[in-house]
C-alpha positions in Angstrom: 222.5 -10.4 44.2 225.2 -8.1 42.6 227.5 -8.3 45.7 227.3 -12.1 45.7 228.2 -12.2 42.0 231.1 -9.8 42.5 232.3 -12.0 45.4 232.2 -15.1 43.1 233.9 -13.3 40.3 236.7 -12.0 42.5 237.5 -15.6 43.8 240.6 -17.0 42.1 240.1 -20.3 40.1 241.3 -23.4 41.9 245.0 -24.2 41.3 246.0 -27.0 39.0 246.0 -30.4 40.7 249.3 -32.2 41.2 249.3 -35.5 39.3 251.5 -38.5 39.6 251.8 -41.2 36.9 251.7 -44.9 37.8 251.9 -47.6 35.1 251.6 -51.3 35.8 251.2 -54.5 33.7 248.5 -57.0 34.3 250.3 -59.7 32.5 253.7 -60.4 30.9 253.0 -58.3 27.8 251.8 -55.4 29.9 254.7 -55.6 32.3 257.1 -55.4 29.3 255.5 -52.2 28.2 254.9 -50.6 31.6 258.2 -48.7 31.9 257.7 -47.1 28.5 254.1 -46.2 29.4 255.4 -44.8 32.8 257.8 -42.5 30.9 255.2 -41.5 28.3 252.7 -40.6 31.1 255.3 -38.6 33.0 256.2 -36.6 29.8 252.5 -36.0 29.0 251.8 -34.7 32.5 254.8 -32.3 32.3 253.3 -30.8 29.1 249.7 -30.7 30.5 247.8 -28.3 32.8 248.7 -30.4 35.8 251.6 -30.0 38.2 253.8 -33.2 38.0 254.6 -35.2 41.1 257.7 -37.3 41.4 257.0 -41.0 42.3 260.7 -42.0 42.0 261.6 -39.6 44.8 258.6 -40.6 46.9 259.8 -44.2 47.0 263.3 -43.3 48.0 262.9 -40.3 50.3 266.3 -40.2 52.0 268.4 -40.2 48.9 265.9 -37.8 47.3 266.3 -35.4 50.1 270.1 -35.5 49.8 269.9 -34.7 46.1 267.5 -31.9 46.8 269.9 -30.4 49.4 272.8 -30.7 46.9 270.7 -28.8 44.4 269.8 -26.1 46.9 273.4 -25.7 48.0 274.5 -25.5 44.3 271.9 -22.8 43.6 273.2 -20.7 46.5 276.8 -21.1 45.4 275.9 -20.2 41.8 274.1 -17.0 43.0 277.1 -16.0 45.1 279.4 -16.7 42.1 277.3 -14.5 39.8 277.4 -11.7 42.4 281.2 -12.1 42.8 281.6 -12.0 39.0 279.5 -8.8 38.8 281.6 -7.3 41.6 284.7 -8.1 39.5 286.0 -10.6 42.0 286.5 -13.2 39.3 288.9 -15.3 41.3 286.4 -15.9 44.1 283.6 -16.4 41.4 285.7 -19.2 39.8 285.9 -21.1 43.1 282.2 -20.7 43.9 281.1 -21.7 40.4 283.2 -24.9 40.6 281.5 -25.7 43.9 278.1 -25.0 42.2 278.9 -27.3 39.3 279.9 -30.1 41.6 276.7 -29.6 43.6 274.5 -29.9 40.6 276.3 -33.1 39.6 275.3 -34.6 42.9 271.7 -33.5 42.4 269.3 -34.8 39.8 270.2 -33.3 36.4 266.8 -34.4 35.0 265.5 -31.5 37.1 268.6 -29.3 37.7 270.1 -29.2 34.2 269.4 -25.6 33.6 271.3 -24.6 36.7 274.3 -26.8 35.8 274.5 -25.3 32.4 274.4 -21.8 33.9 277.2 -22.7 36.3 279.4 -23.8 33.4 278.7 -20.7 31.4 279.8 -18.6 34.4 282.9 -20.8 34.6 283.9 -20.0 31.0 283.3 -16.3 31.7 285.5 -16.5 34.8 288.3 -18.3 33.0 288.3 -15.7 30.2 288.2 -12.8 32.7 291.2 -14.3 34.6 293.3 -14.4 31.4 293.0 -18.1 30.9 292.1 -17.9 27.2 293.0 -21.5 26.2 291.1 -23.2 29.1 288.2 -20.9 28.5 288.0 -22.0 24.8 288.3 -25.7 25.7 285.6 -25.4 28.4 283.3 -23.6 26.0 283.7 -26.3 23.4 282.9 -29.1 26.0 279.9 -27.1 27.2 278.4 -26.6 23.8 278.9 -30.3 22.9 276.3 -31.2 25.6 274.3 -27.9 25.6 274.4 -26.3 22.2 271.5 -24.0 23.2 273.3 -22.6 26.3 272.7 -18.8 26.7 276.0 -16.9 26.4 275.5 -13.2 27.5 277.3 -10.9 25.0 278.4 -8.7 28.0 280.4 -11.5 29.4 282.0 -13.0 26.3 284.5 -11.5 23.9 283.9 -11.6 20.2 286.4 -14.4 19.6 284.5 -16.7 22.1 281.2 -15.8 20.6 282.6 -16.7 17.1 283.8 -20.0 18.5 280.4 -20.6 19.9 278.7 -20.1 16.5 281.1 -22.6 14.9 280.5 -25.1 17.7 276.8 -24.8 17.4 277.0 -25.3 13.7 279.0 -28.5 14.2 276.4 -29.7 16.7 273.8 -29.9 13.9 275.9 -32.6 12.3 276.8 -34.4 15.5 276.8 -38.2 15.1 278.1 -39.6 18.4 276.0 -42.2 20.1 275.5 -43.6 23.6 274.4 -47.1 24.2 272.6 -47.4 27.6 271.7 -50.6 29.4 270.4 -51.0 32.9 269.5 -53.8 35.3 266.6 -54.1 35.5 265.5 -52.9 32.1 263.0 -50.1 31.7 264.8 -47.2 33.4 263.9 -43.8 32.0 267.0 -42.4 30.2 267.9 -38.7 30.5 271.0 -37.5 28.6 272.2 -33.9 29.1 268.9 -33.0 30.8 266.6 -34.4 28.1 264.3 -37.3 28.3 265.3 -39.8 25.6 263.4 -43.1 26.2 263.8 -46.2 28.3 266.6 -48.8 28.6 267.9 -50.6 26.7 268.4 -47.6 24.4 270.9 -46.2 21.9 270.9 -42.4 22.0 272.1 -40.9 18.7 273.0 -37.4 17.4 275.2 -36.5 20.4 278.2 -34.2 20.4 281.7 -35.5 21.1 283.0 -36.2 24.6 281.3 -37.2 27.8 277.6 -36.7 28.5 275.7 -36.6 31.7 273.5 -39.7 32.0 270.6 -39.9 34.5 268.5 -43.1 34.9 265.2 -43.0 36.8 262.9 -46.0 37.5 260.2 -46.2 40.2 261.2 -48.5 43.0 265.0 -47.8 42.4 267.4 -45.0 43.4 268.2 -42.3 40.8 271.5 -43.2 39.1 273.7 -40.5 37.5 277.2 -40.5 35.9 279.2 -39.1 33.0 279.3 -41.5 30.1 280.5 -41.8 26.5 280.1 -44.6 24.0 278.3 -47.0 26.3 277.1 -47.4 29.8 275.7 -50.3 31.8 274.2 -49.6 35.1 272.9 -51.8 37.9 270.2 -49.8 39.8 270.0 -49.9 43.6 266.6 -50.7 45.1 264.7 -47.8 46.7 263.9 -47.7 50.4 260.2 -48.2 49.6 260.5 -50.5 46.7 257.9 -52.9 48.1 255.2 -50.2 47.8 255.7 -50.2 44.0 256.0 -54.0 43.5 252.8 -54.4 45.5 250.9 -52.6 42.7 251.5 -55.4 40.2 250.1 -57.9 42.7 246.9 -55.8 42.9 246.5 -55.6 39.1 243.7 -58.2 39.0 241.6 -56.0 41.3 240.7 -52.8 39.5 239.3 -51.0 42.5 242.2 -52.1 44.8 244.7 -51.1 42.2 243.3 -47.6 41.8 243.4 -47.2 45.6 246.9 -48.6 45.9 248.2 -46.3 43.1 246.5 -43.4 44.8 248.3 -44.1 48.0 251.7 -44.1 46.1 250.7 -40.8 44.4 249.7 -39.3 47.8 253.1 -40.2 49.2 254.6 -38.1 46.4 252.4 -35.1 47.4 250.0 -35.6 44.5 246.3 -34.9 44.7 245.5 -37.1 41.8 246.9 -40.2 40.2 247.1 -41.2 36.5 247.0 -45.0 36.5 247.9 -46.8 33.3 247.1 -50.5 33.2 248.4 -52.6 30.3 247.6 -56.1 29.2 247.9 -58.2 26.0 245.4 -57.0 23.4 242.9 -59.1 21.4 245.1 -58.7 18.3 248.6 -60.0 17.7 251.3 -57.5 18.7 248.8 -55.2 20.4 248.2 -54.0 24.0 245.0 -53.2 25.8 245.4 -50.0 27.7 243.2 -48.3 30.4 244.0 -44.8 31.7 242.3 -43.8 34.9 242.7 -40.4 36.5 241.4 -40.5 40.0 241.8 -38.7 43.4 244.9 -39.8 45.2 242.9 -40.2 48.4 240.5 -42.6 46.7 236.8 -42.1 46.1 236.3 -40.5 42.8 237.5 -41.3 39.2 237.8 -38.0 37.3 238.5 -39.4 33.7 239.1 -42.6 31.9 240.3 -43.7 28.5 240.5 -47.2 27.0 241.8 -48.6 23.8 243.9 -51.2 22.0 247.1 -50.0 20.5 249.9 -51.6 18.5 253.1 -52.5 20.4 255.1 -50.9 17.5 255.0 -47.1 18.0 253.4 -47.5 21.5 254.2 -44.0 22.7 252.5 -42.2 19.8 249.5 -44.5 19.8 249.1 -44.1 23.6 249.3 -40.3 23.3 245.7 -40.1 22.1 244.4 -41.9 25.1 246.7 -39.9 27.4 245.3 -36.6 26.0 241.8 -37.9 26.8 242.7 -38.9 30.3 244.4 -35.5 30.9 241.6 -33.5 29.4 238.6 -32.0 31.1 237.0 -34.0 34.0 234.3 -36.4 32.9 231.3 -37.3 34.9 232.7 -38.4 38.3 232.5 -42.0 39.2 233.1 -43.9 42.4 236.1 -46.3 42.6 234.6 -49.8 42.2 235.0 -52.0 45.2 234.6 -55.4 43.5 237.3 -57.2 41.6 237.4 -56.5 37.9 239.8 -57.5 35.1 241.6 -54.5 33.8 240.1 -53.0 30.7 236.9 -55.1 30.9 233.3 -53.8 31.2 232.2 -53.4 34.8 228.7 -54.9 34.5 225.4 -53.4 35.6 226.1 -53.4 39.3 229.3 -51.5 39.0 227.8 -49.1 36.5 225.1 -48.3 39.0 227.6 -47.9 41.8 229.7 -45.6 39.6 226.8 -43.4 38.4 224.6 -43.2 41.5 225.7 -41.9 44.9 224.9 -44.1 47.8 222.1 -43.0 50.1 223.1 -40.3 52.5 226.2 -39.3 50.5 226.4 -35.4 50.7 226.0 -33.4 47.5 229.4 -32.3 46.1 229.5 -28.8 44.6 231.7 -28.6 41.5 233.2 -25.7 39.4 230.7 -26.8 36.7 227.9 -26.0 39.1 229.5 -22.7 39.8 229.7 -21.9 36.0 226.1 -22.9 35.3 224.9 -20.8 38.3 226.9 -17.8 37.1 225.5 -18.1 33.6 222.0 -18.4 34.9 222.5 -15.4 37.1 223.9 -13.5 34.1 220.7 -14.3 32.2 218.6 -13.0 35.1 220.7 -9.8 35.3 220.4 -9.3 31.5 216.6 -9.6 31.8 216.4 -7.2 34.7 218.7 -4.8 32.8 216.4 -5.0 29.8 213.4 -4.1 32.1 215.2 -1.0 33.4 216.4 0.0 30.0 212.8 -0.1 28.8 211.7 2.0 31.7 214.4 4.6 30.9 213.1 4.8 27.3 209.5 5.3 28.7 210.7 8.2 30.8 212.5 9.7 27.9 209.3 9.6 25.8 207.3 11.1 28.6 209.9 13.9 29.0 209.7 14.7 25.3 205.9 15.1 25.6 206.2 17.2 28.8 207.0 21.0 28.6 210.3 21.9 30.1 208.5 24.4 32.4 206.4 21.6 33.9 207.4 20.8 37.5 207.3 17.1 36.6 210.2 17.4 34.1 213.1 17.3 36.7 211.5 14.2 38.3 211.3 12.4 34.9 214.9 13.3 34.1 216.1 11.9 37.4 214.2 8.7 37.2 215.2 8.2 33.5 218.9 8.6 34.4 218.6 6.3 37.3 216.9 3.6 35.2 219.6 4.0 32.5 222.5 3.7 34.9 220.9 0.6 36.5 220.4 -0.9 33.0 224.1 -0.3 32.1 225.3 -1.8 35.4 223.1 -4.8 35.1 224.1 -5.5 31.5 227.8 -5.2 32.4 227.3 -7.6 35.3 225.5 -10.0 33.1 228.4 -10.0 30.6 230.9 -10.6 33.4 228.8 -13.3 35.0 228.3 -15.0 31.6 232.0 -14.9 30.8 233.0 -16.2 34.2 230.4 -18.9 34.1 231.6 -20.1 30.7 235.2 -20.2 32.1 234.2 -22.2 35.2 231.9 -24.5 33.2 234.0 -25.3 30.2 237.6 -24.1 30.5 238.8 -24.0 34.2 241.3 -26.7 35.2 240.2 -29.2 37.8 236.5 -28.8 37.2 235.5 -31.9 39.2 234.2 -32.0 42.8 235.9 -29.6 45.1 235.7 -28.6 48.7 232.5 -27.0 49.5 
């Protein structure tokens, strides 16, 4: 039994599932809020225990691949530029870092912002090292206007540039520039200087002077990116697989069909699970009825659900409570319903039975919760067995005390007592380890739903 427990304990916990957000509206009110809910769900997944999957890229694979290649090429150029700079070949480093910065601008700055900032930092260092003090100061001021938290290594920057950086960062705390962003269609997720800001139409405030890098993302449309100041109005280009996304809204009246269709979109993004958000008009004025369903991307099992009615005003904050519940530990697994159901409504007795009871002949699915309970039960057995051997060791100790040391039985009592004591210690230690591992698998491990047997 001990080797089996050791084998179980040595197994690494299952990796965090990859999760893709999909938000749809079941009516006009829900459709008006779906873009904001899509953005809120994506942001919540990025902060959660799950690995995020990119639905926008999955619906536009060719242009997504081109942006990914640009990012990879830029990372290579930046690494070569940093090596050239460290080798004191600052002229070559300056050329390489310019190529890296251009490559990052052709990538997706909502994902590659850190590399872009690093490239511009190296550019400032190269300008300073090449004796171009005035261009270096101007470039540093432009950089800190969009990235005041940029890391400036003290080994690469002279004291006068570091002093300039401190003044520029102080001014950034009082920045009051704004950027008005519109898109056609509305609802695109707005990223400014690598930070998620909201959805269009939107006015972004508190920006530094000069141009800022604007990225717009909307499922069913190609990523749009440009430098902007003051205002920007962008017409988004349809994605290659836009029809896959628009088909979701047509399936909104069929809960089971919608979950499966959303799962298919998530699977195309490489996700193992989908977080489906369905919105419709609430039963109170200026409210929305929301349902969050986290399910397997391949269909079959619902892992967690959350429902509620929230005010339209302050939708993001109100929905965050439901999001936390849907992104929390797995609930009792349910089957995806096959009959048509109105979103957010009770499923009725037949659907409840279908969700709670496995059909005849369906194989039993082992879960991490089962693993945890089994380990804790095994730990209890080990503790009991250890207690028995500990008691036997004390019995042998008492017998030894009552036996003269010259008695031939003394060595045998000593050997048996030591053996029992060692067994008791090993069993107690194994019981503690099994109990701790069981508690982790049962209550704390990510992805505690059904897993491959």
